[in-house]
LOZA-97476 format. One record per residue (C-alpha): residue in one letter; x, y, z; residue number from 1. Coordinates in nm, 3 decimals, always signed. Layout:
N
{'A'; {X; Y; Z}; NUM};
...
***
This chain:
108
{'M'; {-0.030; +4.359; -3.930}; 1};
{'V'; {-0.133; +4.007; -3.825}; 2};
{'G'; {+0.175; +3.865; -3.996}; 3};
{'S'; {+0.396; +4.068; -3.761}; 4};
{'G'; {+0.217; +3.931; -3.453}; 5};
{'S'; {-0.053; +4.191; -3.394}; 6};
{'L'; {-0.348; +3.955; -3.349}; 7};
{'D'; {-0.576; +4.234; -3.225}; 8};
{'Y'; {-0.598; +4.380; -3.574}; 9};
{'Q'; {-0.946; +4.363; -3.729}; 10};
{'I'; {-1.046; +4.424; -4.088}; 11};
{'D'; {-1.330; +4.674; -4.090}; 12};
{'T'; {-1.581; +4.578; -4.353}; 13};
{'T'; {-1.953; +4.602; -4.412}; 14};
{'A'; {-1.946; +4.431; -4.747}; 15};
{'N'; {-2.186; +4.140; -4.797}; 16};
{'D'; {-1.989; +3.977; -5.076}; 17};
{'E'; {-1.710; +3.719; -5.076}; 18};
{'I'; {-1.454; +3.978; -4.968}; 19};
{'G'; {-1.669; +4.074; -4.669}; 20};
{'E'; {-1.716; +3.709; -4.573}; 21};
{'L'; {-1.341; +3.650; -4.609}; 22};
{'S'; {-1.273; +3.957; -4.393}; 23};
{'R'; {-1.507; +3.840; -4.116}; 24};
{'T'; {-1.359; +3.488; -4.127}; 25};
{'F'; {-1.013; +3.641; -4.110}; 26};
{'N'; {-1.118; +3.848; -3.806}; 27};
{'Q'; {-1.254; +3.535; -3.634}; 28};
{'M'; {-0.933; +3.347; -3.710}; 29};
{'A'; {-0.720; +3.631; -3.569}; 30};
{'A'; {-0.938; +3.647; -3.254}; 31};
{'T'; {-0.912; +3.270; -3.207}; 32};
{'L'; {-0.535; +3.284; -3.251}; 33};
{'N'; {-0.517; +3.572; -3.005}; 34};
{'K'; {-0.720; +3.375; -2.749}; 35};
{'H'; {-0.510; +3.060; -2.792}; 36};
{'T'; {-0.188; +3.261; -2.770}; 37};
{'A'; {-0.303; +3.417; -2.441}; 38};
{'E'; {-0.399; +3.073; -2.305}; 39};
{'L'; {-0.062; +2.931; -2.404}; 40};
{'Q'; {+0.121; +3.223; -2.243}; 41};
{'Q'; {-0.077; +3.168; -1.924}; 42};
{'E'; {+0.000; +2.796; -1.929}; 43};
{'I'; {+0.369; +2.867; -1.985}; 44};
{'A'; {+0.370; +3.107; -1.689}; 45};
{'E'; {+0.198; +2.848; -1.468}; 46};
{'R'; {+0.445; +2.579; -1.570}; 47};
{'E'; {+0.737; +2.811; -1.502}; 48};
{'R'; {+0.598; +2.881; -1.153}; 49};
{'A'; {+0.549; +2.508; -1.093}; 50};
{'E'; {+0.900; +2.439; -1.218}; 51};
{'E'; {+1.041; +2.701; -0.981}; 52};
{'E'; {+0.847; +2.550; -0.689}; 53};
{'L'; {+0.977; +2.204; -0.776}; 54};
{'K'; {+1.330; +2.340; -0.789}; 55};
{'E'; {+1.290; +2.501; -0.446}; 56};
{'H'; {+1.144; +2.180; -0.299}; 57};
{'S'; {+1.423; +1.976; -0.453}; 58};
{'E'; {+1.686; +2.207; -0.305}; 59};
{'R'; {+1.520; +2.186; +0.037}; 60};
{'L'; {+1.507; +1.806; +0.017}; 61};
{'E'; {+1.876; +1.799; -0.069}; 62};
{'E'; {+1.947; +2.012; +0.237}; 63};
{'I'; {+1.741; +1.779; +0.455}; 64};
{'V'; {+1.921; +1.473; +0.317}; 65};
{'E'; {+2.258; +1.636; +0.383}; 66};
{'E'; {+2.155; +1.723; +0.740}; 67};
{'R'; {+2.025; +1.373; +0.809}; 68};
{'T'; {+2.333; +1.213; +0.655}; 69};
{'K'; {+2.553; +1.426; +0.880}; 70};
{'D'; {+2.343; +1.332; +1.182}; 71};
{'L'; {+2.368; +0.963; +1.095}; 72};
{'K'; {+2.745; +0.986; +1.050}; 73};
{'D'; {+2.778; +1.165; +1.383}; 74};
{'A'; {+2.562; +0.900; +1.551}; 75};
{'Q'; {+2.769; +0.624; +1.392}; 76};
{'K'; {+3.092; +0.784; +1.517}; 77};
{'E'; {+2.943; +0.808; +1.866}; 78};
{'L'; {+2.837; +0.442; +1.858}; 79};
{'I'; {+3.185; +0.336; +1.749}; 80};
{'R'; {+3.339; +0.545; +2.027}; 81};
{'K'; {+3.105; +0.388; +2.286}; 82};
{'E'; {+3.177; +0.040; +2.154}; 83};
{'K'; {+3.551; +0.101; +2.187}; 84};
{'L'; {+3.501; +0.224; +2.543}; 85};
{'S'; {+3.292; -0.083; +2.617}; 86};
{'V'; {+3.565; -0.312; +2.483}; 87};
{'L'; {+3.823; -0.125; +2.691}; 88};
{'G'; {+3.602; -0.166; +2.998}; 89};
{'Q'; {+3.569; -0.538; +2.932}; 90};
{'L'; {+3.946; -0.567; +2.890}; 91};
{'A'; {+4.000; -0.381; +3.216}; 92};
{'V'; {+3.759; -0.614; +3.395}; 93};
{'G'; {+3.943; -0.913; +3.250}; 94};
{'V'; {+4.290; -0.778; +3.331}; 95};
{'A'; {+4.209; -0.673; +3.689}; 96};
{'P'; {+4.183; -1.028; +3.827}; 97};
{'L'; {+4.507; -1.120; +3.653}; 98};
{'Q'; {+4.676; -0.820; +3.801}; 99};
{'N'; {+4.538; -0.905; +4.144}; 100};
{'Q'; {+4.672; -1.261; +4.113}; 101};
{'G'; {+5.015; -1.126; +4.027}; 102};
{'T'; {+5.003; -0.891; +4.327}; 103};
{'E'; {+4.896; -1.173; +4.560}; 104};
{'R'; {+5.180; -1.398; +4.443}; 105};
{'S'; {+5.441; -1.132; +4.493}; 106};
{'E'; {+5.312; -1.064; +4.843}; 107};
{'Q'; {+5.347; -1.431; +4.938}; 108};
***
């Protein structure tokens, strides 16, 4: 019985000889094994739950990183666009006086 995994099995004995003592010791051993097996099963279940939570947190962090990376790329694109517009504005400011000089000369 115990050999097949049934740790709840108890040898019923009232003998006060070596066989009785062996039977009681066997029963204690089976009870201890049963208790440790239950504790291990509980610990395994707790670790599996913790592992699942870690997996969920990891997935959420990956999502957050992806969102932030996209936001940063979008912000970078916007900054580049604004910088290009600024350069164009500066060029326009620099070209306008030259254009005005050319217009004034042709009017003279």
